N, C-alpha and C positions, 0 to 999 in steps of 0.2 A: 132254889140254888143260893148258895152263900154269896155275899157281898160285902165290900169294906172299902173304907174310903182311906186313902193314905196322903199324907203331905210330905212335899219334895221341896224343902227349903234351898233357897239361893245360897251361895256362899261369896265371901270376898276374900281377897288376899289383903291382910293387913300389913304385911311386908313381904317383898318378893326379891331374891337376888337370884338371877341365872347364873350358874356355876360353871356351865360347859353344855356341849351339845353330843349325843351318842350318835353311834353310826346308823341307828335305826331312825334318826331324825328327831327323838325326843330331847326335850332340854333338860339337864339335871338343875334342880333347884333347891334353895332353901326358902320356904315361904312360912309366913304364919296364917293359917286358914280359920275362919269364922263363918259359921252359919248366921244367917240373918232371918228374919221374920216374914220377907217377901217369899211366897209359896206358889208353886204349881200345885195342883190336886189332882191325884188319880183315883177313880173308882174302879174296882176290879170286882168282876162277878165272875163265878165260876158257871161254866155254860157245858152243853152237851158237845159243842164243836170244838174248832181249834181255837186259835189266837185270834183275836181281831182288836183294832184301835181304830177309834174315830179319826178323820182325816184331819190334819194340822195344816195351815197355809203353807205352802211351800216345801213340804217335806213328805215325801211319798211314804205311806205306812210301813211299808217293807224295809226301808232304809231307815227308819226311825231308831234310835238307840234303844227304845223300850222293846222294839221287836227283836233286836239284837240280844237283848238280855233275855228274853223269852227263848229264843234259839239256844242259847248257852245252858239254860236252865234245863230246857227240854233234852239235851245230851247227857246231863247228869241223872234226871229223873224222866226217862223216856213214858212214863204213865201218868204224866202231870196231866190234869183234867184241861178241858178248855177254859181260857180266860178270855173275858170281853174286857177292854180298857176303854174308858172314857177320861180323856186328857183335858182337864182345863188349864191353859196356859196364862199364867201371869207373869213369868220370869221372861224378859224380852231376849230374843235370839240375838247371838254374836255380840253381848253386852260383857262378856268375861265372867258371869255370874254363875256359871255351871248349871244352866237350867236343864240342858240334856243329859249331863252326868247325874243330877239329882234325880230327873225322872227315873232314870235307869236304876238306880240305888234304890228309889221308892218301890219300883216294880218288884225288886228282889226281895226287899223286906216284906213288901205285902204279901207277895205268893208264898214266901216262906211261912207267914202268920195263917193266911187263909188257908192253905192247903196242909198245914201242920208239917212241913218238912224237916223241922228239927235242926236247921243250921244256926251256928253260932254266928255272932258278930265278926269274929274273926275269919271264920268259914267265908261268910258274906262277902267281905273285904277282899278275900283270895280269889273268889269265884268273881269278883266285880273287876278286878285289874284288866283283863283282857279288853275291857269295854272302854276302857280311858283312865289316864292318870288321876283325874278328880273323883272317879267313882268310888274307889275304896273309903277316902274321906266322907264322900255324901252319905254312906252306909250308916254311919254313926253321928256325922255331924258335929257340932258343937264347937271347941276351939283347939287347934293341934298344929305343932310344927311338923312341916312337911318336908321330907329331903329325897334324894333320888330323884325319880321322876314326878315325885309326890305320893308315891305308894308307900314308903317309910313315914309312919306317923306316930307322934309321941303326943298325946292328950295332955293339954295344959288346962290348970284349974283357973278360970276366969271368971270372977264373980262382978267385974266393973262394969256399972252400966253403961252400955255404948250407944249413942245415938248418932244415926248416919243420914244424910240427904244423898241419894243417888240420883245422878243424872246419866240420861241415856241419849246421846246424840243420834240424829237420824241415820248416820252411816253406821254399819256393823262392822266387825272385824272377825273372821272364822279362826278361833285359836289353832286348828289344824293347818291353817295357811301360814301361820306365824313361823 
């Protein structure tokens, strides 16, 4: 069976301006997003079975955003083979670093490559949007100005070296709860 490993980089908001709130609960924003070197790692392996994901502390596999990404792909590609996912979590949860969003985006990119689906980056971003506002950015990463709920992306050519120190307090904050 075919197997590959995909990196899922964390993202940070270099700037963030909340410009409003929509009736569906999403905030409208203007933000400058940046991928960083801190990454989760997904190993994807084609199988004869359906979808499977290793247990992640505190998140039932069926509720994991990667499982949601799989269900979304299978709606569009019903003949998709079984995919076993091993997720190595390095991005802390509830830290505002887009760990779940990046994992979902990495899964979409990885399955696209592993199974030869032929989706373009733009098609992957469109497919990713129902999973969350940060997922389309995480499909391609880099540096981008994001507006709307974060789904309208304008890539920014950034060649400046950026060195960061990230601190994560013990308490977390769910983005969905904000």
